[in-house]
C-alpha positions, -999 to +999 in steps of 0.1 A: +450+344-618+424+361-596+442+395-600+443+390-638+406+382-639+398+414-620+420+434-643+403+421-674+369+426-659+378+462-650+391+469-685+359+455-700+338+477-677+358+507-686+353+502-724+316+495-719+311+527-700+333+549-723+317+536-755+281+541-743+266+574-756+237+572-732+247+557-698+210+559-686+202+531-711+223+507-691+225+521-656+191+524-639+187+543-606+159+519-597+166+486-578+141+459-572+147+438-541+124+413-524+121+426-489+096+403-473+075+372-480+045+360-460+055+323-461+090+312-451+110+287-471+102+252-458+073+264-436+043+242-426+011+261-429-026+256-423-043+249-456-076+266-446-060+298-433-033+303-459-051+318-490-023+338-505+015+344-507+024+380-504+058+392-518+069+427-508+094+445-529+116+476-524+097+496-549+063+497-566+057+467-589+033+453-615+028+420-632+045+418-666+040+381-674+010+364-658+022+330-671+055+334-652+039+329-618+030+293-610+019+271-582+030+235-587+036+242-624+002+258-631-001+295-638-020+315-612-035+350-616-015+372-592-024+408-583-001+437-576-007+467-553+020+491-546+050+472-532+031+440-529+023+411-552-004+388-539-003+352-553-036+333-546-033+298-531-058+270-531-043+244-508-051+210-495-041+195-461-010+173-460+005+184-494+037+200-507+037+231-528+062+251-549+056+287-560+078+299-589+082+334-603+103+336-634+127+365-639+109+395-654+074+382-645+073+411-621+088+445-630+091+480-615+064+505-622+090+532-623+112+516-649+100+487-670+136+475-677+141+467-640+130+431-634+124+412-602+148+383-600+135+347-602+119+334-570+111+300-558+094+288-525+087+253-513+064+247-483+039+222-470+005+221-454-004+204-422-023+171-424-060+174-418-064+177-380-087+156-359-117+174-344-106+197-316-115+185-281-134+216-268-142+201-234-133+222-203-109+194-193-089+196-225-084+234-224-054+235-200-033+212-223-045+229-255-037+264-243-005+253-224+021+280-220+014+312-238+028+346-246+014+381-249+020+404-278+020+431-252+022+469-260+017+464-297-020+466-307-029+476-271-014+511-275-038+539-267-041+577-272-070+578-249-092+594-275-116+581-302-103+581-337-069+594-326-040+570-334-013+570-307+011+597-318+042+576-309+030+546-329+030+511-314+045+512-279+067+481-286+083+498-316+080+465-335+066+451-367+053+416-362+059+391-390+050+356-397+084+345-385+076+358-350+048+333-346+068+305-362+096+311-337+071+312-308+058+278-318+093+265-321+102+278-286+073+258-271+044+283-269+009+270-275-010+303-273-006+339-282-027+365-264-032+396-286-044+426-267-061+452-289-073+487-282-101+495-307-114+530-297-084+549-312-095+535-346-133+540-343-155+567-356-191+578-359-223+567-341-217+531-353-182+532-338-169+518-371-134+503-368-110+514-395-107+485-421-069+488-424-065+484-386-089+454-385-070+439-414-037+443-396-051+426-365-066+398-386-033+392-404-015+386-371-043+362-359-039+343-392-002+342-389-005+327-354-031+302-365-009+292-395+020+285-370-003+262-351-009+285-322-040+293-303-050+330-301-068+349-274-081+382-288-095+409-265-105+445-259-075+459-240-068+496-233-103+508-241-108+517-204-108+554-213-143+550-227-153+520-205-158+544-176-170+520-149-170+545-121-195+568-138-215+540-154-220+525-119-239+555-108-254+569-140-278+547-160-276+569-191-238+565-192-241+528-186-266+524-214-244+543-239-214+522-230-233+490-234-244+502-268-208+508-278-197+474-264-224+457-285-214+476-317-177+471-312-178+434-303-202+427-331-177+441-357-149+421-342-169+389-340-182+393-376-147+396-388-135+365-371-166+343-370-153+319-397-120+313-378-116+278-363-115+268-326-078+280-323-093+314-317-107+325-283-122+358-274-117+377-241-143+404-233-121+429-215-087+433-200-084+450-165-116+470-160-114+492-128-118+528-117-082+537-115-077+525-080-068+489-090-092+474-065-086+500-038-109+527-052-147+534-050-154+497-056-147+492-019-174+516-007-201+518-035-221+488-023-210+466-052-222+489-080-191+486-100-190+448-097-226+446-109-218+470-138-190+448-149-212+417-148-236+436-171-208+445-195-195+409-196-230+397-204-234+424-231-202+414-248-210+377-247-244+383-261-230+404-290-204+377-299-230+348-298-255+368-319-230+368-349-234+330-353-209+309-373-182+295-351-189+323-326-220+305-315-198+280-296-164+297-294-148+298-259-149+333-244-128+345-215-145+367-189-125+388-164-134+400-130-127+435-116-091+446-124-086+410-137-076+402-101-081+367-087-094+382-055-123+398-074-135+366-091-134+348-058-159+371-042-197+364-044-203+396-064-186+382-095-211+364-118-204+347-150-227+357-179-256+334-189-244+314-219-264+288-237-232+274-253-217+270-218-183+279-232-171+306-208-137+307-191-126+329-162-097+352-170-073+364-142-039+381-141-012+372-115+017+395-106+018+389-068+036+404-051+038+435-074+064+451-052+088+423-064+075+415-099+067+450-111+083+475-088+114+459-073+139+475-049+164+500-062+195+478-061+221+500-077+226+536-089+220+527-125+185+512-121+152+529-124+135+508-097+108+523-075+116+527-039+099+504-014+100+473-035+118+440-029+147+423-046+141+386-036+112+362-033+104+330-015+114+311+017+152+315+011+151+352+006+173+373+029+156+390+058+139+423+048+144+417+010+111+399+003+074+405+010+067+378+036+030+378+028+032+369-009+055+340-013+050+303-021+021+297+002+003+327-012+006+313-048-007+279-038-036+294-018-048+316-046-045+289-073-061+263-051-091+285-044-096+293-081-094+255-088-120+248-061-145+275-071-144+271-109-122+243-124-136+216-101-171+227-114-162+225-151-154+262-155-119+267-170-096+294-156-066+308-174-040+333-164-040+358-192-010+377-178+017+369-154+054+379-151+083+394-133+105+422-146+142+414-152+162+427-123+197+443-126+218+420-105+225+383-107+211+373-072+178+390-078+175+374-112+181+339-096+150+346-075+132+358-106+138+325-123+127+306-092+095+327-090+086+322-126+092+285-125+072+281-093+042+301-106+042+281-138+043+248-120+016+258-096-006+269-125-001+234-141-007+217-107-041+234-104-051+231-140-046+266-153-028+276-186-010+309-185+005+336-208+037+355-199+036+393-203+061+406-228+065+442-238+097+439-260+119+457-235+156+449-231+176+453-199+163+454-164+142+476-141+105+486-139+084+475-169+113+454-184+094+423-195+113+413-227+115+376-237+111+376-275+117+402-302+082+413-313+093+415-349+109+382-356+106+361-325+143+359-317+151+358-280+157+389-260+177+393-228+193+358-233+160+343-222+160+310-242+168+289-211+143+307-189+116+303-215+123+266-217+121+264-179+087+281-179+073+259-208+084+228-190+070+239-157+036+248-173+032+217-194+052+187-182+032+157-169+063+143-152+049+132-118+083+136-101+085+172-111+065+189-083+062+222-065+082+205-037+111+197-059+112+233-071+109+245-035+139+225-025+160+241-052+153+277-043+183+301-044+204+302-013 
């Protein structure tokens, strides 16, 4: 029966083709396929942040039947622009919605006979949330375990107005699904590092609107997924020349002017965003010596200069008003190192809102977490590093000065100096590269769990560094695919371990219980 059906269908097709004097009337070279939609089927979105549904097709389109596009049965006025159709949404919290597009309501601009197929989407909005607890005590639980969209917007050409020639370093295109999957995996926060200078021009240092819109889209997607966002100024160090500014007042004045103009633009763009958004003034400001440069011998000039820059950024943000008047702002010390916020030369800016956090990074010991030992002929590890970590490491394979006791000592001192006095501290970056042999990766898992649990013990949320890299070796920090949020490097179980260590309030789950289960 099946063969007979195919034969009849084939004969019918043959006669149709042979009897058609003008094949182009029935066979079109244009296809119209829906490639992407900004809201996934069954998604739960934030009613205040979700203002439109964008449908992206395989070719340029236009609206042919305005009445064929509806929201809960009522026609809406959609707009087309190139490949995209934007359907406006006016949403209320705690409601269900269905968007329908009838067949032919959208057609190709290249061939009016080519119609977009019918489309239907059902989604909901989250119920109206209770007022956010913005107290310092509430921040660790709010921020929880977080993740970095590393090496995407933080790419840098090192030159004003010159886009990085190689594109985004992570070779990814983030989508709404990325943030939905991060939330599903247990993340509470996304840190989005952004380099702005490559997209600035003129004396006003105007940021290109298309770039700003792209950054904003990712912030909105994260917010819609129920995530917090930490947005910063990342690899702009090429113009944030602290070594020269520390000894040249004219250079320092010019840099502070640019900081003001840049942060004013960023803050104005996002000032209506809710308390899910946090700002971070800078990333890892230093003179190229990573804490071992001229800062050691210049009498504290670079430290004082960074204090001025932090104050300049905070003042620019606060001056824009709106939600920025009281938004939490993260402030780093020199090189974002814990050791440089623990010294007396580090000073928090003056802030009438009293909503400042201390930002630090933690990769100790870097000769294990970033530059591990060359374990096999196929690796690209740097020489001189280590392949193990902790009290059970084999002799000579771990840095004896930077193990469990070091983690506790650093985190305890941060807690005593800041958190105990009502000043939150968060670890904006931490991590450990994937190694290339099983034993080293057992110690990696132990290290990451111990650091996460120590951060929770001393009241600090933290964000894992992720650069979308697969495999092992130097700079291989991949956990999630940066485009869609699927797991990389079979990391699902490791991610769950870190989330649990960073957030669990189980009193029986302690640093000691982790310590006792170290690899043997």
